[in-house]
N, C-alpha and C positions, 0 to 999 in steps of 0.2 A: 504494499500500500504506500502511495506517494505522501510524504510528509506534509503537513499543513505549511511548514517553513518554506518548502520548495514552490509550493503553489503561490504563496505570498510573494517570494522572490520573483516568480514568473509574473505576476500581476504588476509589480513594481517595474520591472524590465519593460513591460508593454507600456506602461503609463509614460515611461521616460522616452520610449521610442516614438509614441504618438506625438509627444511634446516636441522632440527633435524634428519630426516631419512637419509639424505645423509651423515651427520657427523657420525651418528652411523654406517653407512655401511663402512666408512673409517676406524673406530677404532675397530669395533667388531672383535673378534678373530674368523676367518673362520676355522672351524675344518672339513677338507675335509677328507672322508674316504680314507683309504690307496690305494685302486685300483683307485681311482679318483685322488690322488695326482701325479700320474704318467703322467696323461694327461697334455699336453703342455697349455691347456686352464685353468687349475686349478691354482688358486692362494692361498697359505696358509699363513695367517696372524698369527705371532706368539701371543700367549695369553700373555697379560700383566695385572698387577693388575689394572692398569688405565682403560684399555679397558673392563674389567669385571665389573668395578663399573660404568663407564660412560655410556656405551652402554644401559644398561637397563633404565637408567635415560633418556636419548634422546629418546629412543623408547616410553617410557611411555608418555613423553611430547608431542611427534609427534602424537601418537595415539589420545590422548585427544584432542588436537588442531585441528586435521584432521576432526573429527566428528563435533566438535562444529563449526569449520570454514566453513565446507561444509554446514551445515544447515542454517548458517547465511548468507552466500553467496547466497544460493538459496531462501532465505526468507521464509524458513519453521520453524515451531515451533519445538523446540528440546524437545521432550518428554523424560522422564526418561528412558523408554524402548529403545529408539534410541540410548541413550549413552551406552548401552550394547555392541554396536559395537566397542567402543574404546578397551576393553580387547581382543576382537577377533581379531582386527587389530594389537594389540601389539604382541600378541602370534604368529600370522602368519608371520608378518614381521620380529620380533625377531629371530624366528627359521630359516626363510629362509636367513637372513643376516649372522647369526652366524654359519650356517651349510654349508656355501659356496654355497648355492643354487642359490643365485643371481649372485655370481662371476663366477661360472662354472656350469650352469644347466646341459649341456650335459654330463659333467663327474659325477656329483653328484647324479643325479636321478638313473642312472643304478647302481651306488655303494650302494644306499640305498635299493636296491632290495635284496641285499645280506643278509644272515641270521645274525640277530643280530646288523646290522649296524645302523638302526634306533633307536633301543633300546639304543645302546651306545651313539648316539648323543643327545637323550633325557636325558640321566643320566648325560651327560657332560655339556661343556660350552654352547651349543646352547639351551639346556633345562633350564639351569639357567638364561640366558639372557632372554629368553621368559618368564619365571616365574616372574622374576624381572619386566619386562614391563607390565605383567598382574597386578601385585600388584599395580603399580602406575596408570595404566589405569583404574582399577576397583573402583578407588576413585571417578571418575566422576559419575557413575551411583549411588553410594551410596549417594553422596551429592545431586545429582538431584532427586533421589527418596525421599530423606529426605524432601527436600523443596517443593516437589508436593505431598507428602503423598501417594506415590505409594509403597505399602507394598510389593507386588510381586517383584518389581525390587530391592527394598532394600534387600529382602532375597536372590536373585539370586546374586546381587553384593557382599554381604557379604560372600556367599558361595565361589564365585571366589576368593576373597581375601584369605580365608582359605586354599582353595585347592592350590592356588599358592605358599602360604607360606609354606605349607607342602611339596611341590614338590620340593622346592630349599631351604630347611631349612639348607643344609650344607654350604651355601654361604650367610651368613646374611647380608654382605655388599651390594651385588646386590640387595637383597629384600629391604633393608633400603633405597638406593639411588633412586631405582625405586619408592618406596612409597613417599619419600620426593618430588620427581620430579612431581609425580601425584598431591600432594597437592599444589605444587607450580603452576601447570598449571591450576588447578581449582581456585587458588587465582587469577591468571591473568584473568581468564574468569569472575570471581565475579566482578572485577573491570572494565573491558572493555565491558561486555555485562550484565550489572546489571538487565535488564528487564527479561532476561532468567533464569539467575542463582540465583538471589536472591528471597527469598519467598515473 
């Protein structure tokens, strides 16, 4: 039977993850395509150095804690392969937040159907923020795979790290803050859920 303490830890981790995502949505630069910007529903948030640095870090932390907290709350064992969900969540939420998809889905989705709009977004701030979030979130499967000796997950996690670093090599600050935040999130999990994260 799963202890009450582990379920409470899971609930707390989920709460922190949701708060991190909410804060990232507030500060991320929403880059809305030009045709969507004319819509009354679209909100364009100016890009600032702080938002480009902080958003990947918050998204990385939120992704790692969401996966770890969800399994702890459910009382499930967190396998190394399950932690591969963290980079997927980071990439998806990061791009959705930074592209304006969450702020104005009705305006942004049709705009992305235009030629080159999605490619431009991936090459710009949305792609950089998503890559930074993936770098940080990929720390979790690498650490978990190392402690459980899961070679396949270790290789996949390392590949995700390398691909995301290459994808946003033009903005090393976003990659650095995302990576540091991912390490910090795993460090928190190492302390609050040692039975799962320590070897």
